[in-house]
C-alpha positions in Angstrom: 0.0 0.0 0.0 1.3 3.4 -0.9 1.8 5.7 2.1 -0.4 8.8 2.4 1.3 11.7 4.2 -0.4 15.0 5.0 1.8 18.0 5.7 0.1 21.0 7.4 2.0 24.3 7.7 0.8 27.5 9.4 3.0 30.0 7.6 4.8 32.5 9.9 3.4 30.6 12.9 4.6 33.0 15.6 3.2 36.0 13.7 -0.1 34.2 13.2 -0.4 33.6 16.9 0.4 37.2 17.8 -2.1 38.5 15.2 -4.8 36.3 16.8 -4.0 38.0 20.1 -4.0 41.5 18.4 -6.1 41.4 15.2 -5.3 45.1 14.5 -1.8 44.0 13.4 -3.1 42.1 10.5 -2.0 43.4 7.1 1.0 45.4 8.5 4.7 44.6 8.4 5.5 42.8 11.7 8.6 41.4 13.3 9.0 38.9 16.2 12.3 39.6 17.8 13.8 40.3 21.3 14.6 44.0 21.9 17.2 45.6 24.1 20.0 43.2 23.2 22.8 44.3 20.9 22.9 41.1 18.8 19.2 40.4 18.6 18.0 38.7 15.4 14.6 38.3 13.7 12.8 35.2 15.0 9.8 35.5 12.7 8.2 38.0 10.4 4.9 38.6 8.6 4.5 38.2 4.8 4.4 42.0 4.5 7.8 42.3 6.2 9.2 39.5 4.0 8.2 41.4 0.9 10.2 44.4 2.2 13.3 42.2 2.4 13.3 41.1 6.0 14.3 37.5 6.7 14.5 35.1 9.6 17.9 35.3 11.4 18.6 38.8 10.1 20.1 41.1 12.7 17.3 43.2 14.2 19.4 46.4 13.6 19.5 45.7 9.9 15.7 45.0 9.8 15.1 48.4 11.5 17.1 50.1 8.8 14.9 48.6 6.1 11.8 49.8 7.9 12.3 52.2 10.8 8.6 52.3 11.7 8.0 48.5 11.6 6.1 47.0 14.6 8.3 44.7 16.7 7.0 42.3 19.3 9.0 40.1 21.7 8.7 36.4 21.2 6.4 34.5 23.6 7.7 30.9 23.3 5.4 29.5 26.0 2.4 30.8 24.2 3.5 29.3 20.8 4.1 26.0 22.5 0.6 25.9 24.0 -1.0 26.7 20.7 1.1 23.9 19.0 -0.2 21.4 21.7 -3.8 22.5 20.9 -3.2 22.0 17.2 -1.7 18.6 17.9 -4.8 17.5 20.0 -7.0 18.4 17.0 -5.1 16.3 14.6 -4.8 13.3 17.0 -8.4 12.5 16.3 -7.5 11.2 12.8 -4.3 9.2 13.4 -1.7 8.4 16.2 1.1 8.8 13.6 1.7 12.5 14.0 5.0 14.4 14.0 5.2 18.1 14.9 7.8 20.7 15.9 7.2 22.5 19.2 7.1 26.1 17.9 7.2 26.0 14.1 3.6 25.4 12.9 4.5 22.2 10.9 2.6 19.0 11.4 3.0 15.7 9.5 0.3 13.0 9.6 0.5 9.5 8.3 -3.1 8.6 7.4 -2.3 5.5 5.3 -4.5 3.3 7.5 -7.2 5.7 8.3 -9.2 5.6 5.1 -12.0 3.3 6.2 -12.7 5.6 9.2 -12.3 9.1 7.7 -12.2 8.7 4.0 -9.4 9.6 1.6 -6.4 11.7 2.8 -7.6 14.7 0.8 -10.8 14.7 2.7 -8.9 14.6 6.0 -6.8 17.5 4.9 -9.9 19.5 4.1 -11.5 18.7 7.4 -8.4 19.8 9.3 -8.3 23.0 7.3 -11.9 23.8 8.2 -11.2 22.9 11.9 -8.1 25.1 12.1 -9.9 28.0 10.6 -12.9 27.7 12.8 -11.2 26.9 16.1 -7.9 28.7 15.8 -8.6 31.3 13.1 -5.5 30.1 11.2 -5.2 30.0 7.5 -2.8 27.1 6.6 -1.4 25.4 3.6 -1.5 21.6 3.2 -0.2 19.0 0.9 -0.7 15.2 0.4 2.1 12.9 -0.9 3.6 9.5 -0.5 6.4 10.6 1.8 7.4 13.5 4.1 10.0 15.0 1.7 7.7 15.4 -1.2 4.9 16.6 1.0 7.1 19.3 2.5 8.3 20.5 -0.9 4.7 20.7 -2.1 3.7 23.1 0.7 6.8 25.2 -0.1 5.6 25.5 -3.7 2.2 26.8 -2.7 3.4 29.1 0.1 2.0 31.4 1.5 -1.5 29.9 1.0 -2.9 27.0 -1.0 -2.9 23.2 -1.3 -1.1 20.6 -3.4 -1.7 16.9 -4.1 1.2 14.8 -5.5 -0.3 11.5 -6.6 1.7 8.2 -6.3 4.1 7.9 -9.2 4.3 11.7 -9.8 7.1 12.4 -7.4 9.9 12.6 -9.9 7.9 14.7 -12.4 6.8 17.0 -9.7 10.3 17.7 -8.4 12.1 17.9 -11.8 11.4 21.6 -12.7 11.9 23.0 -9.1 15.0 24.9 -7.8 17.3 22.7 -5.7 17.0 24.9 -2.7 13.4 23.9 -2.2 14.5 20.3 -1.3 14.7 19.9 2.5 17.7 18.3 4.1 20.4 20.1 2.0 22.9 22.1 4.1 24.4 25.4 3.0 27.6 23.8 1.7 25.6 21.4 -0.5 23.8 24.3 -2.2 27.0 26.2 -2.6 28.6 23.2 -4.3 25.6 22.8 -6.6 25.9 26.4 -7.6 29.7 26.0 -8.3 28.8 23.3 -10.8 26.0 25.6 -12.2 23.3 23.0 -11.2 20.3 25.1 -10.2 17.4 22.8 -10.8 16.5 19.3 -9.7 16.4 18.0 -13.3 19.9 19.2 -13.9 21.3 17.5 -10.7 19.6 14.2 -11.7 21.8 13.9 -14.7 24.7 13.0 -12.4 25.1 9.3 -11.3 25.7 8.3 -7.7 29.4 7.8 -8.5 29.7 11.3 -10.0 27.9 12.9 -7.0 30.4 11.2 -4.7 33.3 13.3 -6.1 32.0 16.7 -4.8 29.7 15.5 -2.0 31.6 12.4 -0.6 29.6 10.6 2.1 26.5 12.8 1.6 26.1 11.6 -2.0 23.7 8.8 -1.4 21.4 11.1 0.6 21.5 13.7 -2.1 20.9 11.1 -4.8 17.7 9.9 -3.1 16.4 13.4 -2.2 16.5 14.8 -5.7 14.5 11.8 -6.8 11.9 12.2 -4.1 12.9 9.1 -2.2 12.3 9.4 1.5 11.5 6.2 3.6 11.7 8.0 7.0 8.5 7.3 9.0 6.2 9.9 10.7 7.4 9.6 14.3 4.7 8.7 16.8 4.0 11.4 19.4 5.1 9.2 22.4 8.3 8.2 20.6 9.5 11.8 20.7 8.5 12.6 24.2 10.7 10.4 26.4 11.2 13.2 28.9 9.6 14.6 32.0 9.4 18.3 32.5 8.1 20.9 34.9 7.3 24.6 34.4 6.9 27.6 36.6 5.5 30.9 35.3 6.3 33.8 37.7 3.4 36.2 38.4 6.0 39.0 38.7 9.2 38.7 36.6 12.1 38.2 39.0 15.8 38.0 39.3 15.8 37.1 43.0 18.1 34.1 43.6 16.1 32.8 46.6 12.8 32.9 44.7 14.4 31.1 41.7 15.9 28.4 43.9 12.6 27.8 45.6 10.8 27.5 42.2 13.6 25.1 41.1 13.2 22.8 44.1 9.4 22.6 43.7 9.9 21.6 40.0 12.5 19.0 41.1 10.1 17.6 43.6 7.4 17.2 41.0 9.8 15.6 38.4 11.4 13.2 40.9 8.1 12.1 42.3 6.9 11.3 38.8 10.2 9.4 38.2 9.8 7.3 41.3 6.1 6.5 40.6 7.2 5.2 37.1 10.2 3.5 38.6 12.5 5.5 36.4 15.7 7.5 36.8 17.0 10.5 34.8 20.5 10.6 33.3 20.4 14.2 32.0 18.7 17.4 32.9 18.2 20.8 31.2 17.1 24.2 32.5 15.5 26.8 30.2 15.0 30.3 31.4 12.7 32.8 29.5 13.4 36.4 30.2 11.1 39.4 30.2 12.3 40.6 26.8 11.5 37.2 25.1 15.1 35.8 25.0 15.8 32.3 26.3 18.9 30.7 27.7 19.6 27.0 28.2 22.0 24.9 30.2 22.4 21.1 30.2 24.0 18.5 32.5 24.7 14.8 32.4 23.8 13.0 35.6 26.2 10.3 36.7 24.8 8.2 38.1 21.2 8.7 37.1 18.9 9.7 39.9 15.3 10.2 41.1 16.4 11.7 44.4 15.1 15.3 45.1 18.1 16.4 47.1 20.7 14.9 44.9 19.1 16.5 41.8 18.7 19.9 43.5 22.4 19.9 44.5 23.4 19.4 40.8 20.8 21.8 39.4 21.7 24.8 41.5 25.1 25.3 39.6 23.2 24.5 36.4 20.7 27.3 37.2 23.6 29.8 37.6 25.2 28.6 34.4 22.0 29.3 32.5 21.3 32.6 34.3 23.7 34.8 32.4 21.7 38.1 32.1 20.5 40.8 34.5 17.1 40.9 32.8 14.3 39.6 35.0 13.1 36.0 34.4 9.5 35.3 33.4 9.4 31.5 33.1 11.5 28.6 34.2 11.4 25.1 32.7 13.2 22.0 34.0 13.5 18.9 31.8 14.7 15.4 32.8 15.9 13.3 29.9 17.5 9.9 29.1 15.0 8.1 31.3 15.9 4.5 32.3 14.4 1.9 34.7 15.6 2.0 38.3 18.2 -0.6 39.4 16.3 -3.5 41.0 19.3 -5.3 42.3 20.6 -3.8 45.6 23.6 -4.7 47.8 23.0 -7.2 50.5 24.6 -5.1 53.2 23.9 -1.5 52.2 26.1 1.0 54.2 24.1 3.8 55.9 25.5 6.7 53.9 24.1 10.2 53.7 22.6 9.4 50.3 20.8 6.3 51.6 19.4 8.3 54.6 18.1 10.9 52.1 16.5 8.2 50.0 14.7 6.8 53.0 13.6 10.3 54.0 12.2 11.0 50.6 10.3 7.7 50.4 8.8 8.4 53.8 7.7 11.9 52.6 6.1 10.2 49.5 4.1 7.9 51.8 2.9 10.9 53.9 1.9 12.8 50.7 0.1 9.8 49.3 -1.9 9.4 52.5 -2.6 13.0 53.5 -2.1 15.1 50.3 0.6 16.8 48.4 0.9 19.8 50.7 0.9 17.8 54.0 4.7 17.9 54.3 7.3 20.3 52.9 11.0 21.0 53.0 12.3 24.1 54.7 13.4 25.7 51.4 9.9 25.6 50.0 8.4 27.4 53.1 10.5 30.5 52.6 8.5 33.4 51.1 6.4 33.4 47.9 7.5 32.6 44.4 4.5 34.1 42.5 
C-alpha cells in the first residue's frame, strides 16, 4: 500500500499567533524579535515584512534600517508551545502517527491506515483546514504525498496559502522543474557546491550518477541522490516516541531575578519531576534548564547526571550550579522550565549489606515523605526551602 502523508503548515506561525491576540496587526509589516539586546536577530516576520526584504535570522538592527517604523513584538515561546499542543490534539483524532515541531507550525500526519474511518487523505486535509480556521482562526497550507520530503516540498511550492496533491508515481515529475534549494535536508555547503557546478534545478542534478555525486559530496552523495529523486523512507514519528522526557514549568506572576525565589521554584519543580520518576520506577540521566526572560530571549543549560537519579536532594544539588550557568543576564526572568531526559528503569538489584551513607538516609527520608503525601495530600509535608516566602 502506498503511504499517504499530509503536511500541514501554518505560515509564519509566531506572527499568526500574535495576530490572533491582536487582530489590529493584520496586514501590516510585523517582526517577532527580542529587543534591548545588541545582537538580537529576527525570530519570525509577517509576509508583508518578508516582501520588504526582512528575513529570519537577520540582525534586528538591519531590519530596522529597512523599515524604521516597523512593529516589533518580543517572542512568547510558551504561548507558541501551548498553541502547538492544541493543534496537535485536534489532529490526534485522525491518526496516532503525528509528528510536529514544538514552535514552528509544521505537522506531518500518516493517514495511510485511516481511510476506512475518515475517507481519503484529501478529505482529512480539508476537514483539518476547516477545523483550524474555525477553532484557531489560522489559514494554513497543506499537501498530500507519499512521503514526508515530497509533502514538505509541495507546501513550499504553494506558500503562503494553498494546497497541493502529489499522486503516487508523480514524485519525480513534480520535483524535476523545481529549484534545488526547495528540497529539504540540504545544508548550505551542499547548495554552494551545486551552484559552483551551475546546477540550479533538480532535473539538472539528476543527470549525475551516484558515482559522479560522490566526487563533490563524498559521504553525503547517497542522501542527495535519493532526495533529488523524491525518495524518503523515513516514518512519521509517533508522538510518544519523541516525548521520552519529564518536565516541569513555573511561570512567575511577577518577573524576578531574586536568587532565593528562583531556587525555591527550582526545588518545587525538582520535587514534581522526581516524584513522577519514582512513581514510574525510572531515573533520569540528564537534565536541562530553560530560562525565559522578560524581553523574550531564552537561555539553556544542560548537565549529564552520573549516576542517574530520582532523588530530590541529589538532583537539586546538581541543578543549582546549572541554574547559575543558564542565568547569564541581568534581565528579569518570566518563566523557568526543568527537563529530565534519558530516562531509564531503576536498578532493581541492591547490595545485601547497604552502608548507611548520607545518600541512603536521604533516599529513606524521601520515600517516607512520599508515603505521607500519598496518605494526607501533596501539601501535607514540605521542605524548609519551599516554606520561605512566595514565588509568585
